[in-house]
Structures are given as C-alpha cells and as structure tokens.
C-alpha positions as CSV (number, residue, x, y, z in Angstrom):
1,M,107.7,112.1,56.3
2,P,105.0,109.6,57.4
3,F,106.0,106.2,58.5
4,R,106.4,104.0,55.4
5,Y,105.0,100.7,57.0
6,L,105.6,98.0,54.5
7,T,108.2,100.0,52.5
8,D,110.0,101.2,55.7
9,P,113.8,100.6,55.0
10,L,114.3,98.8,58.3
11,F,111.3,96.5,57.7
12,L,112.7,95.7,54.2
13,C,116.2,95.1,55.6
14,C,114.8,92.7,58.2
15,F,112.6,91.0,55.6
16,T,115.6,90.4,53.4
17,A,117.7,89.3,56.4
18,Y,115.1,86.7,57.4
19,W,114.9,85.1,53.9
20,L,118.6,85.3,53.3
21,H,119.2,83.6,56.6
22,R,116.6,80.9,55.8
23,G,118.6,80.2,52.6
24,L,121.9,80.1,54.4
25,A,120.4,77.7,57.0
26,V,119.2,75.3,54.3
27,L,122.7,75.3,53.0
28,D,124.0,74.7,56.5
29,L,125.9,78.0,56.3
30,S,124.3,79.6,59.4
31,T,125.8,80.1,62.8
32,P,124.4,79.0,66.2
33,F,123.9,82.6,67.2
34,L,122.0,83.4,64.0
35,R,119.9,80.3,64.3
36,G,119.1,81.1,68.0
37,Y,118.6,84.8,68.0
38,L,118.3,86.5,64.6
39,N,114.5,86.1,64.4
40,D,114.2,87.4,68.0
41,V,116.3,90.5,67.3
42,I,114.4,91.3,64.0
43,C,111.0,90.5,65.5
44,V,110.0,94.1,66.2
45,P,111.2,95.7,63.0
46,F,109.7,92.8,61.0
47,W,106.3,92.4,62.6
48,L,105.5,95.8,64.0
49,P,105.3,97.7,60.6
50,M,102.8,95.0,59.4
51,M,100.8,95.3,62.6
52,L,100.7,99.1,62.4
53,W,99.8,99.0,58.7
54,L,96.8,96.7,59.5
55,L,95.7,99.0,62.3
56,K,96.0,102.0,59.9
57,M,93.9,100.1,57.3
58,L,91.3,99.4,60.0
59,G,91.2,103.0,61.1
60,L,92.6,102.2,64.5
61,R,95.9,104.1,64.0
62,R,95.5,107.8,63.3
63,N,99.1,108.7,63.8
64,D,101.3,108.4,60.7
65,G,104.6,108.9,62.5
66,P,107.1,106.3,63.4
67,P,106.0,103.8,66.1
68,N,105.7,105.4,69.5
69,A,106.8,103.8,72.8
70,I,103.4,102.2,73.6
71,E,103.2,100.7,70.1
72,V,106.5,99.1,70.6
73,V,106.4,98.1,74.3
74,I,103.0,96.4,74.3
75,P,103.8,93.9,71.5
76,V,107.2,93.1,73.0
77,L,105.6,92.4,76.4
78,I,103.0,90.2,74.9
79,W,105.4,88.3,72.7
80,S,107.8,87.9,75.6
81,L,105.1,86.5,77.9
82,L,103.4,84.4,75.3
83,F,106.4,82.8,73.5
84,E,108.9,82.6,76.4
85,V,106.6,81.9,79.4
86,V,103.1,80.6,78.5
87,L,103.6,78.4,75.4
88,P,106.7,76.6,76.6
89,N,104.7,75.4,79.6
90,Q,101.7,74.1,77.6
91,D,101.1,70.5,76.6
92,F,98.7,71.4,73.8
93,W,101.2,73.3,71.8
94,P,102.3,70.9,69.0
95,V,105.9,72.1,68.6
96,P,108.2,71.6,71.6
97,T,109.5,74.9,72.8
98,V,111.8,76.1,75.6
99,G,111.5,79.5,77.2
100,D,114.7,81.4,76.8
101,P,115.4,84.6,78.8
102,Y,117.9,85.6,76.1
103,D,115.1,85.6,73.6
104,I,113.4,88.2,75.7
105,L,116.6,90.2,75.8
106,A,116.9,89.9,72.0
107,Y,113.3,91.2,71.5
108,W,114.1,94.2,73.7
109,L,117.4,94.8,71.9
110,G,115.7,94.7,68.5
111,A,113.0,97.0,69.8
112,M,115.4,99.6,71.2
113,L,117.5,99.6,68.0
114,S,114.4,99.9,65.9
115,V,113.1,102.9,67.9
116,L,116.5,104.5,67.6
117,F,116.6,103.9,63.8
118,W,113.0,105.0,63.2
119,N,113.4,108.2,65.3
120,W,116.6,109.0,63.5
121,Y,115.4,108.1,60.0
122,Y,112.0,109.9,60.1
123,A,113.2,112.9,62.1
124,G,116.0,113.5,59.5
125,R,113.4,113.6,56.7
126,R,110.9,116.0,58.4
127,G,113.1,118.9,57.4
128,L,113.2,117.8,53.8
129,E,109.4,118.1,53.3
130,P,108.2,121.2,51.3
131,V,106.8,124.0,53.5
132,Q,103.1,124.4,53.0
133,Q,102.1,128.0,52.2
134,G,98.9,129.3,53.9
135,N,96.2,131.3,52.2
136,G,96.8,134.9,53.0
C-alpha cells in the first residue's frame, strides 16, 4: 500500500490531537506537559506527510512508500537546530523563544514512534494487495 500522505492515519490522529488540545487549552483544561511538549512530539507525524505530499506533487519524491530514514532525520535535524538553537538567540525574531533541549528530545521521540508506526502499518498492508498476474 502506498503512503497515504494527507489521509495517513497517524497524520489524521495528530491533526485531531492538535486541534483538540487547542480547544482544551482555550478552556484551561490542558496540562503543563501537553502545553510544553505535545506539539513537539507530534511535529514529525504532523508536518512530514504534508512536506512529502508537496514533494510528490512537485515530482521530487518518486518513492510512494512510508517515509525513509533520510526523509525523517533531515527535517528533525533542521527543526532542532532552527527552533531550539538559532531562533532563540536572535533579536529579530518577534516572538520571545527559549531553546529547550527537551523539545529536541520530543522531536526525536515523535520521529522514532512515527517511523515504527509507519513501518508497521504499511508493511502489514503490503500482503493485502492483490497479486498482479503477468501476461503469459
């Protein structure tokens, strides 16, 4: 089964969790842990399918399988460096930010759990596809 990008079940779950948490936060029903780390943990399964879908639409991604190691590691490295090292040390950034090493840990945790899920989910469905019969 090809990667489902914007209809991937993990993406949809994280999309729902993000908006559900926003609603809970408005009602002051969130916890400090969720306020501090939920977005960081769901960063990869939330943003990566959108990025890979865009790359697919631009013809830059030929593989239709679940994200491979390079497709996961490079964004996590860039996000970690940008959001936890570079931007917190810039005066031009309009929103005050603080670099948090636990955010980086949360990015990696979310990435590892995502890869495990995607490999399990899509590997389990490969055997369900109909077998193509050759000509002859």
